[in-house]
N, CA and C of each residue as an Amber inpcrd file, in Angstrom:
protein
   321
   0.9190000  -1.2810000   0.1440000   0.1180000   0.0560000   0.0590000
   0.7210000   1.2480000  -0.0590000   0.3040000   2.0750000  -1.0320000
   1.4170000   3.0650000  -0.8280000   0.9220000   4.1420000   0.1030000
   1.7630000   5.0930000   0.4420000   1.6290000   6.1480000   1.7710000
   0.6780000   7.0600000   1.3780000   0.1490000   7.2460000  -0.0920000
  -0.8230000   8.0010000  -0.4520000  -2.0140000   7.3630000  -0.2000000
  -2.1670000   6.2720000  -0.4830000  -3.5000000   5.7610000  -0.1710000
  -3.7720000   5.5510000   1.2910000  -2.7750000   5.3790000   1.8780000
  -2.6800000   5.4850000   3.6110000  -3.3180000   6.6220000   4.3510000
  -2.9330000   7.9020000   3.8050000  -3.2060000   8.8830000   3.8810000
  -4.4330000   9.5010000   3.5610000  -4.8320000   8.9880000   1.9910000
  -6.3760000   9.1820000   1.7230000  -7.2220000   8.5140000   2.8910000
  -7.1200000   7.2530000   3.2570000  -7.9190000   6.6210000   4.0160000
  -8.0070000   7.4670000   5.3820000  -7.0360000   7.8510000   6.0430000
  -7.2630000   8.3540000   7.3840000  -7.7040000  10.2750000   7.1420000
  -7.5930000  10.3220000   5.9820000  -8.0610000  11.7290000   5.6950000
  -9.8700000  11.7350000   5.4140000 -10.1770000  10.3600000   4.8880000
 -11.3850000  10.5100000   4.2480000 -12.6010000   9.3310000   5.3830000
 -11.6660000   8.5660000   5.8880000 -12.5310000   7.2340000   6.6460000
 -12.4810000   7.7610000   8.1780000 -13.6760000   7.5250000   8.6280000
 -13.5860000   7.6210000  10.2930000 -13.2740000   6.2090000  10.9640000
 -12.5410000   6.5210000  11.7940000 -11.9520000   5.4230000  12.8370000
 -13.3840000   4.9710000  13.4660000 -13.3430000   3.9010000  13.7820000
 -14.5930000   2.9270000  14.8910000 -15.8580000   3.3850000  13.9550000
 -15.6650000   2.9920000  12.7220000 -17.0460000   3.2410000  11.6440000
 -17.4760000   2.0320000  11.4210000 -18.5100000   2.0040000  11.1380000
 -19.2300000   0.4670000  10.2050000 -19.3860000   0.7270000   8.9140000
 -19.0110000  -0.1670000   7.7200000 -19.0980000   0.3770000   6.1770000
 -18.6210000  -0.7710000   5.8210000 -18.6790000  -1.0980000   4.1680000
 -18.1900000  -1.5800000   3.1750000 -17.3660000  -0.5260000   2.4310000
 -16.3640000  -1.5420000   1.7520000 -15.2290000  -1.0690000   1.0040000
 -15.0280000  -1.6520000  -0.2340000 -14.6330000  -1.1400000  -1.6850000
 -14.0020000  -1.5220000  -2.7030000 -12.6230000  -0.8750000  -2.8980000
 -12.0140000  -2.0440000  -3.5920000 -10.5430000  -1.4180000  -4.1090000
 -10.7400000  -1.3500000  -5.8050000  -9.8530000  -0.7870000  -6.3460000
  -9.9740000  -0.4470000  -7.7720000  -8.4500000  -0.3300000  -8.0990000
  -8.2950000  -0.8130000  -9.3230000  -7.0190000  -0.9400000  -9.9640000
  -6.7410000   0.5820000 -10.5350000  -5.7260000   0.7030000 -11.3460000
  -5.1410000   2.0840000 -11.9090000  -6.5370000   2.1360000 -13.1330000
  -7.0250000   1.2820000 -13.6060000  -7.9770000   1.6420000 -14.8540000
  -9.5610000   1.4280000 -14.1470000  -9.7720000   1.6410000 -12.5760000
 -10.7910000   1.7670000 -12.2740000 -11.5870000   0.1670000 -12.2000000
 -10.8700000  -0.9770000 -12.3220000 -11.8370000  -1.9550000 -12.1030000
 -11.6970000  -2.5020000 -10.6910000 -12.7260000  -3.0610000 -10.5230000
 -13.0230000  -3.4030000  -9.0960000 -12.1400000  -4.7120000  -8.9420000
 -11.3340000  -4.7950000  -7.9330000 -10.6590000  -6.0550000  -7.6370000
 -11.0910000  -6.3480000  -6.3080000 -11.5220000  -5.8520000  -5.3400000
 -11.6580000  -6.6050000  -4.0030000 -12.8560000  -5.5750000  -3.4860000
 -13.7210000  -6.4800000  -2.4710000 -14.8680000  -5.9380000  -1.7750000
 -14.3890000  -6.6500000  -0.1170000 -14.6410000  -5.6060000   0.7040000
 -14.6290000  -5.9370000   2.0790000 -15.9460000  -5.1040000   2.9890000
 -15.4370000  -5.2490000   4.3120000 -16.2410000  -4.4380000   5.1180000
 -15.8770000  -4.6490000   6.5330000 -16.1710000  -3.8490000   7.5100000
 -15.8060000  -3.6520000   9.1610000 -17.1960000  -3.4090000   9.4970000
 -16.9530000  -4.0830000  10.6730000 -18.3620000  -4.1090000  11.3720000
 -18.1050000  -3.0660000  12.8250000 -16.7100000  -2.9180000  12.6150000
 -16.6570000  -1.8930000  13.5950000 -15.3660000  -0.9590000  13.6690000
 -14.1900000  -1.0440000  12.6310000 -13.0420000   0.1390000  12.3630000
 -13.1280000  -0.0210000  10.7580000 -13.7650000   0.6930000  10.3900000
 -13.3600000   0.6710000   8.8390000 -12.2670000   1.2800000   8.1160000
 -11.8710000   2.1870000   8.8250000 -10.6980000   2.8710000   8.3770000
  -9.5560000   1.9480000   8.5820000  -9.2380000   1.3000000   9.7470000
  -8.3200000   0.0390000   9.9750000  -8.4290000  -1.2580000   9.2660000
  -9.6110000  -1.3330000   8.6230000  -9.7780000  -2.5920000   7.7730000
  -9.4710000  -2.2680000   6.3730000  -9.7200000  -1.2280000   6.0100000
  -9.2740000  -0.7890000   4.7660000  -7.9750000  -0.8820000   4.6440000
  -7.1350000  -0.1730000   5.5080000  -5.5270000  -0.2010000   5.4470000
  -4.9160000  -1.6650000   5.4480000  -5.8150000  -2.4960000   6.6120000
  -5.5240000  -3.9060000   6.8020000  -5.3000000  -4.5270000   5.4000000
  -6.5400000  -4.5580000   4.7730000  -6.6920000  -4.9970000   3.4250000
  -6.0940000  -4.5580000   2.3890000  -5.5220000  -3.5590000   2.2580000
  -4.7540000  -2.9850000   1.4960000  -3.3700000  -3.5450000   1.4670000
  -2.6940000  -3.5180000   2.3790000  -1.6160000  -4.1450000   2.8230000
  -1.2440000  -5.4030000   2.2270000  -2.5750000  -6.2640000   2.2680000
  -2.5330000  -7.5630000   1.9100000  -2.7590000  -7.7150000   0.5210000
  -3.1290000  -6.5440000  -0.2500000  -3.7650000  -6.7600000  -1.4630000
  -2.3640000  -6.6730000  -2.5870000  -3.2270000  -6.2540000  -3.9510000
  -1.9230000  -6.0440000  -5.1640000  -1.4930000  -4.8770000  -5.0780000
  -1.1640000  -3.8220000  -4.3560000  -1.1250000  -2.7110000  -4.7280000
  -2.2650000  -1.7030000  -5.4440000  -3.6910000  -1.7450000  -4.7220000
  -4.7730000  -1.1300000  -5.5500000  -4.5060000   0.5430000  -5.3230000
  -5.0370000   1.0250000  -6.4230000  -4.7760000   2.4190000  -6.7560000
  -5.6360000   3.2780000  -5.9540000  -7.1150000   2.7700000  -5.6990000
  -8.1790000   3.5550000  -5.6430000  -9.0130000   2.7710000  -4.4290000
  -9.9110000   3.4610000  -3.8830000 -10.7440000   2.7060000  -2.9400000
 -12.0320000   3.5420000  -2.7170000 -13.1990000   3.2310000  -2.4010000
 -14.3230000   3.5760000  -2.2580000 -14.8430000   2.9900000  -1.1500000
 -15.8180000   3.9950000  -0.3060000 -16.4800000   3.4160000   1.0290000
 -17.5780000   4.0080000   1.0060000 -18.3820000   3.1610000   2.0440000
 -19.9780000   3.6490000   2.3400000 -20.1820000   3.2130000   3.6210000
 -20.1310000   4.0770000   4.8430000 -20.9420000   3.8800000   6.0450000
 -22.1680000   3.2670000   6.0030000 -22.2320000   2.4540000   6.9700000
 -23.6440000   1.9500000   7.1180000 -24.0230000   1.7610000   8.5620000
 -25.4480000   1.9380000   8.8280000 -25.7500000   1.7330000  10.2720000
 -25.8840000   0.7060000  11.2630000 -25.3700000  -0.3030000  10.5270000
 -25.1000000  -1.2690000  11.2260000 -24.2700000  -2.6680000  10.7080000
 -23.9270000  -3.3890000  11.5570000 -22.9850000  -4.8270000  10.7160000
 -23.7000000  -5.4910000   9.5410000 -24.7160000  -5.7050000   9.9460000
 -25.8660000  -6.4640000   9.0080000 -26.2200000  -5.6730000   7.8180000
 -26.3440000  -4.1890000   8.0700000 -26.0540000  -3.7040000   6.6320000
 -25.1570000  -3.6270000   5.6640000 -23.6660000  -3.5590000   6.5860000
 -22.7350000  -3.5940000   6.2050000 -22.2940000  -4.7100000   5.2510000
 -22.6360000  -6.2800000   6.0640000 -23.1190000  -7.4590000   5.4310000
 -23.4630000  -7.5470000   4.1410000 -24.6740000  -7.2700000   4.0840000
 -25.4430000  -6.9280000   2.8360000 -25.2910000  -6.3010000   1.6360000
 -24.3200000  -4.9230000   2.2040000 -23.8520000  -4.1350000   0.7860000
 -22.5820000  -5.0980000   0.6110000 -21.5880000  -5.6350000   1.4960000
 -20.5550000  -6.0850000   0.8840000 -21.1310000  -7.1190000  -0.2540000
 -22.1690000  -7.8880000   0.4070000 -22.4470000  -9.0240000  -0.4770000
 -22.9060000  -8.6050000  -1.8430000 -23.6660000  -7.6120000  -1.9560000
 -24.3910000  -7.1240000  -3.1320000 -23.0910000  -6.3610000  -3.8710000
 -22.2070000  -5.7950000  -3.4180000 -20.6920000  -5.5600000  -4.2800000
 -20.1090000  -6.6090000  -5.0860000 -20.1630000  -7.6050000  -3.9340000
 -19.3050000  -8.9120000  -4.5580000 -19.7530000  -9.6830000  -5.5890000
 -21.3650000 -10.0060000  -5.5810000 -22.2350000 -10.3040000  -6.9810000
 -22.2770000  -9.0220000  -7.8690000 -22.1710000  -8.1200000  -7.9170000
 -22.2830000  -7.0800000  -8.9380000 -20.8570000  -7.1450000  -9.5120000
 -19.6060000  -6.8950000  -8.9050000 -18.4850000  -6.8360000  -9.4710000
 -17.7090000  -8.1050000  -9.4290000 -18.1380000  -9.2330000  -9.0300000
 -17.3780000 -10.5340000  -9.0310000 -15.6120000 -10.3770000  -9.0340000
 -15.0410000  -9.7340000  -7.8860000 -13.5570000  -9.1150000  -7.8020000
 -13.1060000 -10.0660000  -7.8150000 -11.9510000 -10.3990000  -8.6670000
 -10.7150000 -11.2430000  -8.8090000  -9.9330000 -11.7040000  -7.3710000
 -10.0530000 -10.5410000  -6.7000000  -9.0490000 -10.8040000  -5.1860000
  -9.8210000 -11.5910000  -4.0480000 -11.2670000 -11.3850000  -4.4860000
 -11.9520000 -12.1770000  -3.1400000 -12.2820000 -13.8320000  -3.7340000
 -11.4230000 -14.5110000  -2.8060000 -11.3160000 -15.9470000  -2.9300000
 -12.3870000 -16.5780000  -2.8580000 -13.6250000 -16.1230000  -1.5030000
 -14.8670000 -16.9850000  -1.3150000 -16.1860000 -15.5590000  -0.6790000
 -17.1160000 -16.1060000  -1.0310000 -18.0470000 -15.2340000  -0.7640000
 -18.0500000 -14.4750000   0.4280000 -18.4780000 -13.2070000   0.8240000
 -18.3090000 -12.6180000   2.1270000 -18.9930000 -13.6090000   3.5800000
 -18.0250000 -13.5170000   4.2290000 -18.6330000 -14.4650000   5.6090000
 -19.7140000 -13.6730000   6.4720000 -20.0350000 -14.5590000   7.0830000
 -21.2890000 -14.0830000   7.6950000 -20.6410000 -14.2400000   9.3920000
 -20.5630000 -12.9610000   9.9110000 -20.1320000 -12.9630000  11.3980000
 -20.7280000 -13.9830000  12.2060000 -19.7680000 -13.9970000  13.1540000
 -19.6800000 -14.9980000  14.0670000 -20.9310000 -14.8330000  15.1200000
 -21.8880000 -15.7570000  15.0190000 -22.9040000 -15.6180000  16.1890000
 -24.1110000 -15.1090000  15.6370000 -24.0140000 -15.0030000  14.2560000
 -25.3170000 -14.4320000  13.4220000 -25.8690000 -15.8430000  12.4750000
 -27.0080000 -15.2490000  12.1490000 -27.6880000 -16.0200000  11.1400000
 -28.0950000 -15.2950000   9.7380000 -27.4710000 -14.3900000   9.4530000
 -27.9500000 -13.7130000   8.3840000 -27.6970000 -14.3740000   6.8030000
 -28.1690000 -13.7780000   5.9300000 -28.2610000 -14.6280000   4.6420000
 -27.7010000 -13.5510000   3.7920000 -27.3870000 -13.9190000   2.6930000
 -26.9280000 -13.1130000   1.7100000 -28.3010000 -12.7480000   0.9100000
 -28.4190000 -11.1510000   0.6060000 -29.6970000 -10.9940000   0.1010000
 -29.9330000 -10.6340000  -1.1880000 -28.8820000 -11.1670000  -2.1050000
 -28.6520000 -11.2780000  -3.7590000 -29.4610000 -12.7020000  -4.2370000
 -30.5220000 -12.3000000  -4.7150000 -31.4320000 -13.7560000  -5.2920000
 -30.7050000 -14.7010000  -6.0640000 -31.0580000 -15.7010000  -5.5260000
 -30.3470000 -16.8300000  -6.3740000 -28.7750000 -17.5230000  -5.6650000
 -28.0960000 -16.5190000  -4.8340000 -27.0340000 -17.1230000  -4.2270000
 -27.1310000 -17.9780000  -3.2490000 -26.1720000 -19.1680000  -3.0220000
 -26.6340000 -20.1420000  -2.1410000 -26.2750000 -19.8260000  -0.9160000
 -25.8730000 -18.4700000  -0.4890000 -25.7390000 -17.8970000   0.9320000
 -27.2350000 -17.2140000   1.2500000 -28.1730000 -17.3430000   0.3130000
 -29.2060000 -16.3820000   0.5170000 -30.2530000 -17.4050000   1.0990000
 -31.3350000 -16.6470000   1.1470000 -32.8110000 -17.1740000   1.9570000
 -33.2550000 -18.4700000   1.5170000
């Protein structure tokens, strides 16, 4: 992760917030989607360090972990990002289902 991206995360993303995020390549293709149920700022930076040198990111705050999970699922199915090896996981202790019609993790 470049220093520039870290600065951008700190400039725009609140710590201790809930939400989902997308990483994009230089040509703005979606490569990864993720979420945080408690610290969106920290999670974006951690994922960026583990990734392939993403150029841009986009994020959206959500009002609850369940809403963040649902948004992550929607983005996962919409963009089919190559760096996501598996479907977004359901948080431990929950019985949430993917909101995307036809998904095996759905209702």
